[in-house]
C-alpha positions in Angstrom: -59.5 -34.0 -4.4 -59.4 -34.7 -7.8 -56.3 -35.0 -10.3 -54.9 -31.9 -10.6 -55.3 -30.4 -13.9 -53.9 -27.7 -16.1 -57.5 -25.6 -17.4 -58.4 -22.6 -18.9 -60.9 -20.4 -18.7 -62.6 -17.7 -20.9 -63.7 -15.1 -20.1 -63.3 -13.3 -16.7 -66.8 -11.7 -16.0 -68.6 -13.2 -13.2 -69.1 -16.5 -13.9 -65.4 -17.3 -14.8 -64.1 -15.3 -11.7 -66.1 -17.8 -9.6 -65.3 -21.0 -11.4 -61.9 -20.4 -11.2 -62.3 -20.3 -7.6 -64.1 -23.4 -7.4 -61.6 -25.2 -9.8 -58.7 -23.4 -7.5 -60.2 -25.0 -4.5 -60.2 -28.3 -5.9 -56.4 -28.3 -6.6 -56.5 -27.3 -10.1 -54.3 -25.0 -12.0 -56.5 -22.5 -13.4 -55.6 -19.8 -16.1 -58.5 -17.2 -17.2 -58.0 -15.3 -20.3 -60.0 -12.1 -21.3 -60.2 -9.9 -24.6 -60.7 -6.9 -22.7 -58.5 -5.0 -20.2 -58.3 -5.8 -16.7 -61.9 -4.3 -15.3 -59.9 -3.0 -12.6 -58.2 -0.3 -14.3 -60.6 1.1 -16.3 -63.8 2.9 -16.0 -67.5 0.9 -16.7 -68.6 1.4 -19.9 -72.2 2.2 -19.1 -74.2 -0.9 -20.6 -74.9 -2.0 -16.7 -77.8 -3.1 -15.1 -77.3 -3.5 -11.6 -77.2 -7.0 -10.4 -79.8 -8.6 -7.9 -78.1 -11.1 -5.8 -80.0 -14.3 -4.8 -80.7 -17.2 -2.7 -79.0 -19.1 -5.5 -76.1 -16.7 -5.7 -75.4 -16.6 -2.2 -75.3 -20.4 -2.0 -72.5 -20.9 -4.5 -70.5 -17.7 -2.7 -70.8 -19.0 0.9 -69.7 -22.6 -0.3 -67.2 -21.1 -1.4 -66.4 -19.3 1.6 -66.4 -15.8 -0.1 -70.1 -14.8 0.7 -69.1 -12.1 3.4 -66.6 -10.7 1.1 -69.7 -9.8 -1.3 -72.1 -8.9 1.3 -69.8 -6.1 2.2 -70.2 -4.3 -1.4 -74.6 -5.2 -1.5 -77.6 -3.4 -0.3 -80.7 -5.6 0.9 -84.1 -4.4 -1.0 -86.6 -6.0 0.8 -89.8 -4.7 -1.6 -90.5 -3.3 -4.8 -91.2 0.2 -5.0 -93.9 0.9 -7.6 -94.3 4.1 -9.0 -97.1 5.2 -10.3 -98.2 8.2 -12.1 -100.2 9.6 -8.9 -98.9 7.6 -6.5 -96.4 5.2 -4.8 -97.1 1.8 -3.5 -94.7 -0.8 -2.0 -95.0 -4.5 -2.6 -92.6 -6.8 0.0 -90.9 -9.5 -2.5 -91.0 -12.7 0.5 -91.4 -13.4 4.0 -90.0 -10.6 6.7 -86.3 -10.5 6.7 -85.9 -12.1 2.7 -84.0 -9.6 0.5 -82.5 -9.5 -2.9 -79.4 -7.5 -2.9 -78.3 -4.6 -5.1 -74.8 -4.9 -6.4 -73.2 -2.8 -9.1 -72.0 -4.9 -11.8 -68.3 -3.2 -12.1 -68.0 -3.5 -8.2 -68.7 -7.1 -8.0 -66.5 -7.9 -11.3 -63.4 -6.1 -9.2 -64.4 -8.3 -6.1 -64.5 -11.5 -7.8 -61.3 -11.1 -9.9 -59.3 -9.9 -7.0 -61.1 -13.0 -4.9 -59.6 -15.0 -7.7 -56.4 -14.1 -7.8 -56.2 -14.3 -4.0 -57.4 -18.1 -4.7 -54.2 -18.5 -6.8 -55.7 -17.9 -10.5 -53.4 -16.3 -12.8 -55.6 -13.6 -15.0 -54.2 -12.9 -18.8 -56.0 -9.7 -20.1 -56.3 -8.4 -23.6 -55.9 -11.7 -25.1 -58.3 -12.4 -27.5 -59.2 -16.1 -28.1 -60.4 -16.3 -31.9 -60.7 -20.3 -31.8 -60.0 -23.7 -29.9 -59.4 -26.9 -30.8 -62.3 -29.1 -29.0 -60.0 -32.6 -29.3 -57.4 -31.4 -27.6 -58.8 -28.4 -25.4 -56.1 -25.7 -27.3 -56.5 -22.3 -27.5 -55.6 -20.3 -30.5 -54.9 -16.4 -29.3 -53.6 -13.6 -31.4 -53.9 -9.9 -31.9 -56.0 -10.5 -35.3 -58.3 -13.1 -36.4 -56.3 -13.2 -39.5 -53.1 -12.8 -38.2 -50.3 -15.3 -36.4 -51.9 -17.3 -33.5 -50.4 -19.3 -30.6 -51.3 -22.0 -29.8 -51.9 -23.1 -26.2 -52.9 -26.7 -24.8 -54.7 -27.1 -21.8 -56.5 -30.2 -20.4 -59.9 -28.9 -20.4 -61.0 -25.5 -21.4 -64.7 -24.0 -19.8 -66.5 -21.3 -22.1 -67.2 -18.6 -19.8 -67.3 -15.7 -22.6 -70.9 -14.4 -22.5 -73.8 -14.5 -25.1 -71.7 -14.2 -28.0 -69.1 -16.8 -26.9 -66.2 -17.4 -29.1 -65.6 -21.0 -27.2 -69.8 -21.8 -28.2 -69.2 -20.5 -31.9 -66.7 -23.2 -32.3 -68.7 -25.9 -31.1 -71.6 -24.7 -33.3 -70.0 -25.3 -36.2 -69.9 -29.2 -35.0 -72.5 -32.0 -36.1 -75.8 -32.1 -34.3 -75.3 -28.8 -32.3 -78.8 -27.1 -31.7 -78.4 -22.7 -31.7 -80.9 -20.1 -31.5 -81.1 -16.4 -30.4 -84.1 -14.7 -30.1 -83.5 -10.5 -29.7 -86.4 -8.4 -28.0 -87.8 -5.4 -29.9 -87.3 -3.6 -26.3 -83.4 -2.4 -25.9 -82.0 -0.6 -22.6 -79.8 2.6 -21.6 -78.4 3.3 -18.2 -79.2 6.5 -16.4 -78.0 7.7 -12.9 -79.2 9.4 -9.7 -76.9 10.8 -8.0 -76.2 10.8 -4.1 -77.6 13.7 -2.2 -75.1 16.0 -1.1 -74.4 14.5 1.7 -74.2 10.9 0.4 -77.5 9.9 1.6 -80.0 8.1 -1.1 -82.7 10.4 -2.7 -85.0 7.5 -2.4 -85.8 4.5 -0.5 -82.5 2.5 -0.6 -83.8 -0.5 0.6 -86.4 -1.1 -2.8 -86.2 -1.9 -6.0 -87.6 1.1 -7.6 -89.8 0.4 -10.8 -91.9 2.9 -13.3 -93.8 0.6 -15.3 -95.5 2.1 -18.1 -96.6 -1.2 -20.1 -94.6 -0.8 -23.5 -91.5 0.7 -21.6 -90.4 1.1 -18.0 -87.3 2.5 -15.7 -85.9 0.5 -12.7 -83.6 2.0 -10.7 -81.5 -0.4 -8.0 -79.2 1.6 -5.3 -75.2 1.7 -5.0 -73.1 2.3 -2.0 -71.8 5.6 -2.5 -75.3 6.9 -2.2 -76.6 6.9 -5.9 -78.9 4.4 -8.2 -78.3 2.6 -11.6 -81.1 3.3 -13.4 -81.8 1.3 -16.4 -84.8 2.5 -18.8 -86.5 -0.2 -21.0 -87.9 1.1 -24.5 -89.4 -0.5 -27.5 -86.3 0.7 -30.2 -89.2 1.6 -32.9 -92.5 3.0 -32.2 -94.3 5.4 -30.5 -92.5 5.8 -26.7 -89.5 4.4 -28.2 -85.6 4.8 -28.4 -86.0 6.0 -32.1 -88.8 8.7 -31.2 -86.7 10.7 -28.3 -84.1 12.0 -30.7 -83.5 15.5 -29.0 -83.0 17.1 -25.7 -86.3 18.8 -25.6 -88.0 15.2 -26.4 -86.3 13.6 -23.6 -86.8 16.1 -21.0 -90.7 16.3 -22.2 -91.0 12.7 -22.5 -90.3 12.3 -18.9 -91.7 15.3 -17.6 -95.0 14.0 -19.3 -94.2 10.0 -18.5 -92.4 9.9 -15.2 -92.5 13.2 -13.6 -91.2 12.4 -10.1 -88.0 11.3 -12.1 -87.0 14.8 -13.0 -85.7 16.3 -10.0 -83.7 13.0 -9.3 -81.9 12.6 -12.3 -80.5 15.8 -12.9 -77.9 14.9 -15.9 -81.1 13.1 -17.8 -80.6 14.2 -21.2 -76.6 13.7 -20.7 -76.7 10.4 -20.1 -79.4 9.7 -22.5 -77.0 10.6 -24.9 -74.0 9.5 -23.6 -74.7 6.2 -22.9 -75.4 3.4 -25.6 -78.9 1.8 -26.4 -78.2 -2.3 -26.1 -79.9 -4.8 -27.1 -81.2 -7.6 -25.1 -81.6 -11.4 -26.0 -82.2 -14.9 -25.3 -79.8 -17.2 -26.5 -80.1 -21.0 -26.1 -77.9 -24.1 -27.7 -77.5 -27.8 -26.9 -74.4 -29.7 -26.1 -73.1 -27.6 -23.4 -69.8 -29.8 -23.6 -67.4 -31.9 -26.0 -66.2 -35.0 -24.8 -64.2 -34.5 -21.3 -62.2 -31.5 -22.8 -64.5 -28.6 -23.3 -67.6 -27.2 -21.6 -69.6 -23.8 -21.7 -70.8 -22.1 -18.3 -72.9 -19.2 -17.7 -74.7 -16.7 -20.9 -72.6 -18.9 -23.1 -74.7 -22.0 -23.1 -78.1 -19.7 -21.8 -78.4 -16.2 -22.2 -81.6 -14.8 -20.9 -82.9 -11.1 -20.5 -82.8 -9.6 -16.9 -86.0 -9.5 -16.2 -85.9 -12.2 -13.5 -82.8 -10.7 -12.1 -81.3 -14.1 -12.3 -78.8 -14.2 -14.9 -75.8 -14.5 -12.5 -77.6 -16.5 -10.0 -78.2 -19.4 -13.1 -74.8 -18.7 -13.9 -73.4 -19.1 -10.4 -75.5 -22.2 -10.0 -74.3 -24.0 -12.8 -71.3 -23.7 -11.0 -72.5 -25.7 -7.5 -73.9 -27.9 -9.7 -71.0 -29.1 -11.7 -69.1 -29.2 -8.4 -71.3 -31.6 -7.2 -70.9 -33.6 -9.8 -66.9 -33.2 -9.8 -67.4 -34.4 -6.0 -69.5 -37.0 -7.1 -67.2 -38.7 -10.0 -64.1 -37.4 -9.5 -61.5 -37.9 -12.4 -64.5 -38.9 -15.1 -64.6 -35.7 -16.6 -66.7 -36.6 -19.3 -69.7 -38.1 -17.3 -69.2 -35.0 -15.1 -69.7 -32.8 -18.0 -72.8 -34.8 -19.4 -74.5 -35.2 -16.0 -73.6 -31.4 -15.8 -75.2 -30.2 -19.2 -78.4 -33.0 -18.5 -79.1 -31.5 -15.4 -78.8 -27.8 -16.2 -80.6 -27.6 -19.8 -84.2 -27.9 -18.2 -83.8 -25.6 -15.9 -81.7 -23.0 -17.9 -84.8 -22.8 -20.5 -87.3 -22.7 -17.6 -85.7 -19.7 -16.2 -85.4 -18.0 -19.8 -89.4 -18.8 -20.0 -89.8 -16.7 -16.6 -87.4 -14.0 -17.3 -89.4 -13.1 -20.2 -92.9 -13.6 -18.7 -91.5 -11.6 -16.0 -90.7 -8.2 -18.4 -94.6 -8.1 -18.8 -95.2 -8.5 -15.1 -92.8 -6.0 -14.5 -93.6 -3.3 -17.0 -97.4 -3.6 -17.0 -99.0 -5.8 -14.3 -97.3 -4.1 -11.2 -99.7 -1.1 -12.0 -102.8 -3.5 -12.1 -104.8 -3.8 -8.7 -106.1 -7.0 -9.1 -102.2 -8.2 -9.7 -101.4 -6.4 -6.4 -104.4 -7.8 -5.0 -103.8 -11.3 -6.0 -99.5 -10.8 -4.4 -101.6 -9.8 -1.2 -103.4 -12.8 -1.0 -100.7 -15.0 -1.8 -98.5 -13.5 0.6 -101.1 -14.1 3.4 -102.4 -17.3 2.5 -98.2 -18.8 2.4 -97.7 -17.0 5.5 -100.6 -18.7 7.2 -99.7 -22.5 5.3 -95.9 -22.3 4.0 -96.3 -26.0 3.8 -98.8 -25.8 1.0 -98.0 -22.8 -0.7 -94.7 -21.0 -2.1 -95.1 -18.0 -4.2 -93.6 -18.2 -7.4 -91.5 -15.0 -6.9 -90.4 -16.6 -3.3 -89.8 -20.4 -5.2 -87.2 -18.7 -7.8 -85.7 -16.2 -5.7 -85.5 -17.5 -2.4 -85.0 -21.2 -2.7 -83.1 -23.6 -4.4 -86.0 -25.8 -5.7 -84.9 -26.3 -9.8 -86.2 -23.6 -12.2 -88.1 -26.1 -13.9 -90.1 -27.1 -10.8 -90.9 -23.2 -10.2 -92.4 -23.0 -13.8 -94.5 -25.9 -13.6 -95.9 -24.6 -10.0 -96.3 -21.3 -10.9 -98.5 -22.4 -13.6 -100.6 -24.7 -11.6 -100.7 -21.9 -8.5 -101.8 -19.2 -11.1 -104.6 -21.3 -12.1 -106.3 -21.6 -8.6 -105.4 -17.7 -8.3 -107.5 -17.0 -11.6 -110.3 -18.8 -10.1 -109.8 -16.9 -6.5 -109.8 -13.7 -8.1 -113.2 -14.4 -10.0 -115.0 -14.8 -6.5 -117.6 -12.3 -5.7 -116.3 -9.3 -3.5 -112.9 -10.4 -3.8 -111.5 -6.9 -2.8 -113.1 -6.5 0.3 -112.9 -10.3 1.3 -109.6 -11.1 0.5 -108.3 -11.5 3.6 -111.1 -13.6 5.3 -111.3 -17.9 6.1 -113.3 -18.0 3.5 -110.5 -17.1 0.9 -108.2 -20.0 2.6 -111.0 -22.4 2.4 -111.2 -21.7 -1.3 -107.7 -22.4 -1.9 -107.3 -25.0 0.1 -110.4 -26.9 -2.0 -108.9 -26.1 -5.2 -105.1 -27.2 -4.5 -107.0 -30.7 -3.4 -109.2 -30.6 -6.5 -106.4 -29.8 -9.0 -103.9 -32.5 -7.5 -106.2 -34.7 -7.9 
């Protein structure tokens, strides 16, 4: 146990709530502030992309004893269901028994706040943090930015307040602070597939459903009540874009033409389309993430990524386990804890940002490509046969705790090999033959030298 400190966390989202549980377990007094109302008492906003919990996230939850409580509100998805215009393909995610888990963001956030309160955390909602004095971890709280502020001093402050963090905003004004943000020209909008009248799912409930269409795509993830949360990703401008879908008829005609198998399962298509906001997607990077032994950023506040690998939450949860490891290693030396934490996590945050951007191209275009699907079949077969020699990139990111930076490097190496394998004559007919195994083994040995 460390010496008990008074710690504030700004942000009551998923990462802030889980961090609170870890800090309480370590013996600290924890206050969590959020400028929004208590999510448990309001309707969610229509800006949700359902979450996909994978190995890193479960590891973080299980280590602090709350994994089973979250499993009870999740649905396993063991495969992609790829909806082409003329057929439906299924692509398993990993080995048999390996799944990612669909969880409603709102449902999980409510559960995490409940669990943090049960652990002894105090939450303060509708409290706007306008500034922080970095030198002594003092929060400045007020109704308006130009009104009177209350100063509340802590021993340590964590900024878990998302991609547009107020805590980071203060840190950005320090000398030698690097910061960048890059918006995709693609946005997203939430839609909904309701349950059947008997409460069952209208589509296969154990699949991550994707309608890949190149520049745009639709995804759907299952909910416990039989519904699916759908997300339409589209360019803001252009021929097939949010800007081009200006009225009910255009929306309905577009779905009828390009996403025909969704028409019967999204009965409130036009209503949802115009009711729900069109939201942006941003990659944000910064460094350093900490200030002395007083203030630290965590989760999206220091490494916001686009959602196409399903790793935003998982990466934020892994931040907490890495931080906790250093807390256990270095005891009360918070300055060293913070320095080792940011040094360890920064390369991995950059790697998952790159992987997430690349996976947008994979999901929106390549999943409709027969050559890509063949590559995945070859990789899976080879990995099953030689698990010590080959773990596919997706499995390395999703079903292991290997560092993201290592996954990126190994994934690039493996892709070079697969590019050569796919050039072999008649690969479509002999993809599962011993000849292919021998070729991959030869390339692995040759390239490693």
